[in-house]
C-alpha positions in Angstrom: -8.8 -1.4 12.0 -10.5 1.4 10.1 -12.4 4.5 11.0 -14.1 6.2 8.1 -11.3 6.5 5.5 -8.6 6.3 8.1 -6.6 3.1 8.7 -5.5 2.7 12.3 -2.3 0.7 12.7 -1.0 -0.9 15.9 2.7 -0.7 16.9 3.2 -4.5 17.0 5.7 -7.3 16.4 4.9 -9.5 13.5 6.1 -13.1 13.0 6.9 -13.5 10.2 7.1 -9.9 9.0 5.2 -9.1 5.8 8.3 -8.9 3.7 9.6 -12.2 5.1 6.3 -13.8 4.2 6.5 -12.4 0.6 10.1 -13.7 0.3 8.7 -17.2 0.8 5.5 -16.8 -1.2 6.5 -14.9 -4.3 8.9 -17.5 -5.7 5.9 -19.9 -5.8 4.1 -17.5 -8.1 5.0 -18.0 -11.8 4.4 -14.3 -12.6 7.0 -13.1 -10.1 10.0 -14.8 -11.9 11.7 -15.0 -8.5 13.6 -18.0 -7.1 14.0 -19.1 -3.5 16.4 -16.9 -1.7 15.7 -13.8 -3.9 16.0 -10.6 -2.0 12.7 -8.7 -1.8 12.6 -5.0 -0.8 9.5 -3.0 -0.1 9.3 0.2 -2.2 5.8 1.3 -1.3 2.6 0.3 0.4 -1.0 1.6 0.9 -4.2 0.5 2.5 -7.9 0.6 1.8 -10.5 0.7 4.6 -12.9 -2.2 5.0 -16.3 -0.5 5.7 -17.1 -3.3 8.2 -13.8 -2.7 10.0 -13.0 -6.4 10.2 -10.5 -7.1 7.4 -7.1 -5.4 6.9 -6.6 -4.6 3.2 -3.1 -3.6 2.2 -1.1 -3.5 -1.0 2.7 -4.0 -0.9 4.9 -3.0 -3.8 8.2 -4.8 -3.8 11.2 -5.3 -6.1 14.5 -7.0 -6.3 17.7 -5.2 -7.3 17.4 -4.2 -10.9 14.1 -6.0 -11.3 10.5 -4.8 -12.0 8.1 -3.7 -9.2 5.7 -6.4 -8.2 2.3 -5.8 -6.7 1.2 -8.0 -3.8 -2.3 -7.1 -2.5 -2.9 -8.8 0.9 -5.8 -9.2 3.3 -5.4 -9.8 7.0 -8.2 -11.8 8.7 -8.8 -13.0 12.3 -10.1 -16.4 11.0 -9.6 -18.4 7.9 -11.5 -17.3 4.7 -13.7 -20.2 3.6 -12.7 -21.7 0.3 -9.4 -19.7 0.0 -6.8 -22.1 1.3 -4.9 -22.2 -2.0 -4.6 -18.4 -1.7 -3.2 -18.4 1.8 0.2 -16.5 1.9 1.0 -17.2 5.6 -0.4 -17.2 9.1 1.1 -14.5 11.2 1.4 -13.8 14.9 0.5 -10.2 15.7 1.6 -9.1 19.1 -1.6 -7.0 19.5 -4.3 -8.8 17.4 -3.1 -12.4 17.8 -3.1 -14.9 15.0 -3.8 -13.5 11.6 -4.5 -15.3 8.3 -2.9 -13.5 5.4 -4.3 -14.0 1.9 -3.5 -13.1 -1.6 -6.2 -10.5 -1.8 -7.4 -11.3 -5.3 -9.4 -14.2 -3.8 -11.0 -12.1 -1.0 -14.4 -10.4 -1.7 -13.5 -7.6 0.7 -10.5 -6.6 -1.4 -12.5 -6.8 -4.7 -15.2 -4.6 -3.1 -12.9 -1.8 -1.8 -10.8 -1.9 -5.0 -13.9 -1.7 -7.2 -15.3 1.2 -5.2 -12.0 3.1 -5.4 -11.7 2.6 -9.1 -15.4 3.3 -10.0 -15.8 6.4 -7.7 -12.4 8.0 -8.0 -11.6 7.0 -4.4 -8.2 7.1 -2.7 -6.3 4.9 -0.3 -6.9 5.4 3.5 -5.1 7.9 5.6 -2.8 6.0 8.0 -2.7 6.7 11.7 -0.6 4.8 14.2 -1.9 4.1 17.7 0.7 5.1 20.3 -0.1 5.0 24.0 -3.8 5.3 23.4 -3.5 8.3 21.0 -3.4 8.4 17.2 -0.5 9.9 15.3 -0.1 10.3 11.5 1.9 7.5 9.9 4.4 8.0 7.1 2.7 7.4 3.8 4.7 5.0 1.6 2.5 5.4 -1.5 -0.8 7.0 -2.6 -3.4 5.3 -4.7 -6.3 6.9 -6.6 -9.1 5.7 -8.9 -10.1 7.4 -12.1 -13.8 6.9 -12.1 -16.6 9.4 -11.2 -19.5 7.3 -10.2 -21.5 8.5 -7.2 -21.5 5.1 -5.6 -20.6 1.4 -6.3 -22.5 -1.8 -5.6 -21.2 -4.2 -2.9 -19.2 -7.2 -4.2 -19.8 -10.4 -2.2 -18.4 -13.2 -4.5 -15.3 -13.4 -6.6 -13.4 -15.8 -8.9 -9.8 -15.1 -9.6 -7.7 -16.4 -12.5 -4.1 -15.5 -13.5 -2.7 -15.3 -17.1 0.9 -14.2 -17.4 1.4 -11.2 -15.1 -2.3 -10.2 -15.0 -4.9 -11.5 -12.5 -8.5 -11.1 -13.4 -11.1 -11.0 -10.5 -14.5 -11.8 -12.0 -17.4 -10.3 -10.2 -21.1 -9.7 -10.7 -20.4 -6.0 -11.6 -17.4 -6.5 -14.0 -13.9 -7.8 -14.2 -11.1 -6.2 -12.1 -7.6 -6.8 -13.7 -4.8 -6.6 -11.2 -1.3 -5.9 -12.7 1.2 -8.1 -10.8 4.3 -6.9 -12.6 4.0 -3.2 -13.0 4.5 -2.1 -16.6 2.6 -5.1 -18.0 0.2 -4.0 -20.8 -3.4 -4.1 -19.5 -6.9 -3.7 -21.1 -8.7 -0.4 -21.3 -11.0 0.8 -18.6 -11.2 2.9 -15.4 -8.0 2.6 -13.5 -6.3 2.6 -10.1 -2.8 4.2 -10.1 -0.3 4.8 -7.4 2.8 6.9 -6.9 5.6 6.7 -4.4 9.0 8.4 -3.6 8.0 11.4 -5.7 8.0 9.3 -8.9 5.3 9.1 -11.7 2.1 7.1 -11.1 2.0 3.5 -12.1 -1.0 1.6 -13.3 -2.1 -1.0 -10.7 -5.5 -2.2 -11.7 -8.2 -1.8 -14.3 -12.0 -2.1 -14.2 -12.5 -3.7 -17.6 -15.6 -3.7 -19.8 
């Protein structure tokens, strides 16, 4: 749930957990270079807020021992996303919100919309708050993301087409191509950028608004 640029998180049990779901899903993605049984460890995460407050939008940054950092943007929905079955990561039981459909976010127009807006306008990830006994408390921030653009506003994206080549996924939209870097450190085209930093380290390039 989001309020303004604040993401409100529920204390909840998840089955499977997000990392468990990625351990199963990532080995099926050629760009990950992982095999079944590979250990996956979260190194950072951040959220964007959906202006409509309906879709959870979260990016998890994970790695294996000695391996590169992989970017897994996810969207969480209360019902299936039409036409996106091949991009379904898992269904998840959320002890507060019930059944959730979890998608590789590159196929979700809501993700493209909030990512594009952040990149084009110089936006940042949402502040995280945890709901505890009816009150909100600040949540620990695992990573911070920021766009490089300076536009005053950005048009809404409603349709997307995603294609992956190597470790780059291109989200084609009516307002330009968004290139999502799946394996951090992979060379990417020039353009306005989204970067993120965590654990006091330097910022990494996550996405580019190309062209």
